[in-house]
C-alpha positions, 0 to 999 in steps of 0.5 A: 828045763835041759842046761845040756850045752849044745855044740855049735861049730862054724867054718866059712863059706864063700859064695861066688856069682857066676851070672845074674841068674848063677852062684854058687857056695862051698867051704874052702877048708872043707874041700867043697865048692863050686855047689850051684844056686841059682841068684832067684834061691839065695834067700835060701842059700844061708839054710842049703849052705847050713844044712851042707856043713851040718852033713859034712861034719857028721859024715866027721864024725860016722868016719871017724876025721878030725875036723880042720879049725876055720879059716877065719873070714879075713884070712879068705882071698876072695876076688871082686865077685866072691864073698864068705860069709861064716855058717855056724850051726848048732847040735840038735 
């Protein structure tokens, strides 16, 4: 049994309803915004966001860039058409 502790990374994602069939999302703390998702794909949106977050964090490690501190959901400046959600990934 493996007892090594896995690292967890979490950042708030902002999902924005653009139209009845179009949604975008981004990670304000990471400077990632406007990634489009079809509304029909909303059930997959969290997986897509987690994949984007994982790739961004991996790039930071490769480029030896520090990870920014995540903003709390309560401190996000959201418009009425936006929803902030916490996206968490665990090191494989």
